[in-house]
C-alpha positions as CSV (number, residue, x, y, z in Angstrom):
1,X,24.1,122.5,84.7
2,X,23.5,126.1,83.8
3,X,20.2,127.7,84.7
4,X,17.6,127.4,81.9
5,X,14.1,128.7,81.3
6,X,11.8,126.7,78.9
7,X,8.4,127.9,77.7
8,X,6.0,125.3,76.3
9,X,3.0,126.3,74.2
10,X,0.2,124.2,72.7
11,X,-3.5,123.5,72.8
12,X,-5.6,121.1,74.9
13,X,-5.2,117.4,74.0
14,X,-1.7,117.7,72.7
15,X,0.0,116.5,75.9
16,X,1.8,119.8,76.6
17,X,1.4,119.4,80.4
18,X,2.4,115.7,80.2
19,X,5.6,116.8,78.5
20,X,6.2,119.5,81.1
21,X,5.7,116.9,83.9
22,X,8.1,114.4,82.2
23,X,10.8,117.0,81.9
24,X,10.3,118.0,85.5
25,X,10.6,114.4,86.7
26,X,13.7,114.0,84.6
27,X,15.2,117.0,86.3
28,X,14.3,115.6,89.7
29,X,15.8,112.3,88.8
30,X,19.1,114.1,88.1
31,X,19.0,116.2,91.3
32,X,18.4,119.4,89.3
33,X,16.4,122.1,91.0
34,X,13.2,122.6,89.0
35,X,10.3,125.0,89.2
36,X,7.3,124.6,86.8
37,X,3.9,126.1,86.4
38,X,0.9,126.3,84.1
39,X,0.4,129.9,83.0
40,X,-2.8,129.5,81.1
41,X,-4.8,126.4,80.4
42,X,-8.2,125.6,79.0
43,X,-9.7,122.3,80.0
44,X,-11.5,121.7,76.7
45,X,-9.7,120.1,73.9
46,X,-8.3,122.8,71.6
47,X,-8.0,125.5,74.2
48,X,-4.6,127.3,74.7
49,X,-2.2,125.6,77.1
50,X,1.0,127.2,78.2
51,X,3.4,126.0,80.8
52,X,6.9,126.9,82.1
53,X,9.9,124.9,83.3
54,X,12.8,126.6,85.0
55,X,15.9,124.6,85.9
56,X,18.8,125.4,88.1
57,X,17.5,127.2,91.2
58,X,14.7,129.5,90.1
59,X,12.1,130.2,92.9
60,X,9.2,131.3,90.7
61,X,7.7,129.6,87.6
62,X,7.0,132.9,85.9
63,X,8.7,133.7,82.6
64,X,8.2,137.2,81.1
65,X,8.8,138.5,77.6
66,X,12.3,138.0,76.3
67,X,13.3,135.5,79.1
68,X,12.8,132.0,77.7
69,X,16.0,130.2,76.6
70,X,13.9,127.5,74.8
71,X,10.4,127.7,73.2
72,X,8.8,124.3,72.7
73,X,5.9,124.7,70.3
74,X,3.4,121.9,70.2
75,X,1.1,123.8,67.7
76,X,2.4,126.2,65.1
77,X,0.0,129.1,65.8
78,X,0.6,128.9,69.5
79,X,4.4,128.9,68.8
80,X,3.9,132.1,66.9
81,X,1.8,133.6,69.8
82,X,4.5,132.7,72.3
83,X,7.4,134.1,70.4
84,X,7.6,137.2,72.6
85,X,8.6,135.0,75.5
86,X,11.8,133.9,73.8
87,X,15.1,135.7,74.5
88,X,17.0,137.0,71.5
89,X,18.8,134.0,69.8
90,X,16.9,131.4,71.9
91,X,16.1,128.0,70.7
92,X,12.7,127.1,69.0
93,X,11.7,123.5,68.5
94,X,8.2,123.3,67.1
95,X,5.5,121.0,65.6
96,X,4.8,122.0,62.0
97,X,1.4,120.3,61.8
98,X,-1.6,122.4,63.0
99,X,-4.5,121.6,65.2
100,X,-7.1,124.0,63.7
101,X,-9.3,126.1,66.1
102,X,-13.0,125.7,65.8
103,X,-13.3,129.1,64.1
104,X,-11.0,127.9,61.3
105,X,-12.8,124.6,60.9
106,X,-16.1,126.5,60.5
107,X,-14.7,129.0,58.0
108,X,-15.1,132.0,60.3
109,X,-11.3,132.5,60.8
110,X,-8.2,132.1,58.7
111,X,-5.2,130.1,60.0
112,X,-1.8,131.8,59.3
113,X,0.3,130.4,56.5
114,X,2.8,127.9,57.8
115,X,5.6,129.5,55.8
116,X,4.8,132.8,57.5
117,X,4.9,131.3,60.9
118,X,8.3,129.7,60.2
119,X,9.7,132.9,58.8
120,X,8.6,134.9,61.9
121,X,10.3,132.4,64.1
122,X,13.5,132.4,62.1
123,X,13.5,136.2,62.2
124,X,13.6,135.9,66.0
125,X,16.2,133.1,66.1
126,X,18.4,131.3,63.6
127,X,18.0,128.3,65.9
128,X,14.5,127.6,64.8
129,X,13.4,124.0,63.9
130,X,10.0,122.7,62.8
131,X,9.1,119.0,62.5
132,X,5.9,117.0,61.5
133,X,5.4,115.8,65.0
134,X,2.0,114.3,64.5
135,X,3.1,112.3,61.5
136,X,6.2,111.1,63.4
137,X,4.0,110.2,66.4
138,X,1.8,108.2,64.1
139,X,4.9,106.4,62.8
140,X,5.7,105.5,66.4
141,X,2.2,104.2,67.0
142,X,-0.1,107.1,67.7
143,X,-0.4,110.8,66.9
144,X,-0.9,111.3,70.6
145,X,2.9,110.7,71.0
146,X,3.6,113.9,69.0
147,X,4.5,115.6,72.3
148,X,7.2,113.1,73.1
149,X,8.5,113.4,69.5
150,X,9.1,117.1,70.3
151,X,11.1,116.2,73.4
152,X,13.2,113.7,71.4
153,X,13.9,116.5,68.9
154,X,14.9,118.8,71.7
155,X,17.4,116.2,72.9
156,X,19.3,116.4,69.6
157,X,20.3,120.0,70.3
158,X,23.4,120.9,72.4
159,X,21.3,123.4,74.3
160,X,19.0,120.7,75.6
161,X,19.1,120.1,79.3
162,X,18.6,116.4,78.8
163,X,20.0,113.8,76.4
164,X,18.1,111.1,74.7
165,X,19.1,108.5,77.2
166,X,17.9,110.7,80.1
167,X,14.5,111.0,78.5
168,X,14.3,107.3,77.7
169,X,15.0,106.5,81.3
170,X,12.2,108.9,82.4
171,X,9.7,107.3,80.0
172,X,10.6,103.9,81.4
173,X,10.4,105.1,85.0
174,X,7.4,107.4,84.9
175,X,5.0,106.5,82.1
176,X,2.4,103.7,82.2
177,X,3.7,100.3,80.9
178,X,1.3,100.1,78.0
179,X,2.6,103.3,76.4
180,X,6.3,103.0,77.1
181,X,7.3,101.3,73.8
182,X,5.4,103.9,71.6
183,X,7.0,106.8,73.5
184,X,10.5,105.4,73.4
185,X,10.1,105.1,69.6
186,X,8.7,108.6,69.5
187,X,11.8,110.0,71.2
188,X,14.0,108.2,68.7
189,X,12.0,109.5,65.7
190,X,12.0,113.1,67.0
191,X,15.7,113.1,67.6
192,X,16.5,111.5,64.2
193,X,14.2,114.0,62.4
194,X,15.9,117.0,64.0
195,X,19.4,115.6,63.4
196,X,18.4,115.2,59.7
197,X,17.1,118.7,59.5
198,X,20.1,120.3,61.3
199,X,23.2,118.1,60.7
């Protein structure tokens, strides 16, 4: 496969690092050289979490501005904040449903308009897609599967390093038995939703 750099942005409690780990394991299962790292992470729920995944022979997990081929946004505001990492014309696949920071919940801060976030992303790339990942996760069985919905959506794009069957095999192989069925369904729902949004 060609070399690829993915930047993943979200907040604590969304499973951003779980998704990064699952993609890393998928790469290893396919004998693809992988390098991943956590750039910034807050232990408490709601703190910023950013991670990187570099495929195809990179020796450092670092991604600088304008280098990411793919931006996976687990939270809309964090997708906006991470836009500068995306290379011109790169792929954006993001969750459209916010996890509001404490400041917004208490009325001390204002969350950006979702239409504004999507427009900014589309100004950076025409290959920009947003889905209601939490709602789709709930349809699969739990909103906690929103991260896997996003991976399923990615698999629908020709730029994706892994297909749906690859990710399903990783879920079967690497996730605990009690959550396999939900996450397999989440993959399917994510892929189907993106295919419907971008036929």
